N, C-alpha and C positions, 0 to 999 in steps of 0.2 A: 490579417488582422490579428485573429487568431497567438498564430504564430510567432511571431514578431514580437506581441505583450511577453508572450513564451518567455522566447529567448532574452528578453531586455528582464523582465523582471526573476528569471531564476539565475545568471549574471550578478545582478542586481545580490539575489540573495547570501548568495556562494561569498559573494564579498564581506556586505555587511556578516554574515554568521557567520566567519573564519574561525574569527577569535574560539568560537564555542565547540562549531567544529572536531578542530583542534583538541581542548579540555576532553570529551567524546571524545575522540577518539584514543588518549592517552588517557583514561578512565578503562576501556571497553580493552586494552593492551592490557595495564599495571593489574589487572583485575581478574582476566577469568587467561590458559589458556588458545591463542588458536588469532585469528585475523582482526584485526577491524575489524571489515567490511563483511558484512553478510550476499553474496550473491543468488540469485537465484533466473529460469530460466521461466519464465514468462510467455503469453501468444499477444504477440502489440495488432495494431494495425496489416489489416489482409497479412491477416494469418503469419505475418514475420512477427519472429520466435526476437526476444532481444534479455539483457541478463539486467533482473530491476537489481539495484544495489541499496545497500541497510545498511547502519549498523547495526556488529552481532550483536545481541540481546538469547543466543544459546548456546547452549559446548557446544564443542568442535564435536558434527556431526551429528546435529540434533534429529533431519527428519530422519537416518539413518538407524534414530534408535526410537523413536513413535512414529514415525509419522509426519506428513504433511501438515494435517489439523493442529491446533496449541489453545489447546480446552485450560481452564480455569489455570491454577496454580502449578505450573503442568515443572515437575523438577531439570525440567532440560533449560528453564532459563535460569541465567544469574541472577544474579542481585546488582548488579547495576542494569542487565536489561529491562525488568521490572520496573522497573523507573523511567529507561527510555522509553516504551513500553506507552508506560501509564499515560506521559506526556507524548509522544507521537513525535519526538525528537527522535527517535530510530528512523525515520521517516524521509528524516530533512539528504544524507545523501542521494535523494530521489533529482532533486532539482537539479544533478547530474545525470540523468537519462530525460529532464524535461532542453536540457542546452544542447542533448544530442539529438535530439530529435523523431527519441525514444517515443516519452510520453511529452503529459500539455496537465496540464496544471490541474484545469479539470475536466474530464471523458470517468466513461467509465472502469472502476478497478481495473489493474490487469488481474490474470486468471494463471495460471500451471495450464500443462498441455490439455494434462490427461483430464481435468474438467472437461476446458475451455469441449473438448472432444463430443462428449457428453451431453453436447448440449451444444452442439454446432451453427447447426444451424440457424435459432438465436443468437448465439456471436457471431452468422454471416452478417446479422447488422448493425453488433457492436463494433465487429472492428471495420465498421467505413470509417470509425472517426480512431486518435490516439484515446486509447490509456491514460487514465490522471491519475492524479496523488489527492485527490479529494473529488465528491462526485455524494446526489440526493444520497444514498444505500451506505460510503462510508459516512453520513455523521448520521443515522440511522444505527449502523450496526459498533459505533463505534467502544462498545461492553462485548464485541459477537465472543471474544475470547471467555466468559466468567458464561454466558450465554449456549454455548458447547457444552462447557466445566457443570453446567446442567442437565444438561443433560444424562440420557442410559446409556444413549451409541450415538457422542461428538460428531462424525464420520457420517453415519444414514441424516443426522441432525439438519448439517451443513448442507447433504445434495440434496436431501427432497425436498429440505423447509427454506431454509437461508440459503443457498442460489437462488435458486428461482425463484425469491422476490427479489435480490438483489441485480438481476435480468431485467425483473417487470422495472427496477427505477432505473436502469440505465438505458433502456426506452422510454419508457418518462423520458429523462434527463436530452437523448437525443429527438429526442418532438420537440420537447419548451427551447431548446438550449439554446444561448442568447450572453454577448457581455455582461450584460445586468446581469444575468443567472446568474451565469462564473463566477463574477467577481461577487455576492452576493453568497455563491459554497464560499466563495472564500475566506470571505470574512465571520463567516460563522462558523468551517474551520474554527478560523487563528483564536475564533473567544475562545473555541471550546476547548481548544489547549490551552487557552489559558486561565481558566476554571480548574 
């Protein structure tokens, strides 16, 4: 049932959002050098890696220039990128990941392999389901970049405070998961985007 929901609404979303996706793609390409999409390896269901798609919001080779953590007003973020991140429009290409079966609309957010390996036992439980575009942690940490920007050591704060809490919230989702909860989280996510 959940997979049917994902396929139906991912396809519908891509069709309905196609004009916006085209406009964003043109803006990204026209305002900074590099590709339209940012692709990154993430860990998926059953520890199977996949490439997540987002609109590129940072300069080319940003991870090589300053690591994988983005904190505060990171100078690697482009002008258009700030808007896309604030509105979460940069996440829209993940509808392709949902359609392909890499992700679901709702589920624990996919993490990069190196962080998964640090908490492998926890992720053995979390990755029994497809990771999602949104979840309980996504709503709680909507302004994660600002939180990390206020830290003197963003990497340490992420690994020792934020990520363990996200894992706990992911486990909470697994215990409570249902179509009703998924719909509730989707509606809350859309309302936060519109706010």
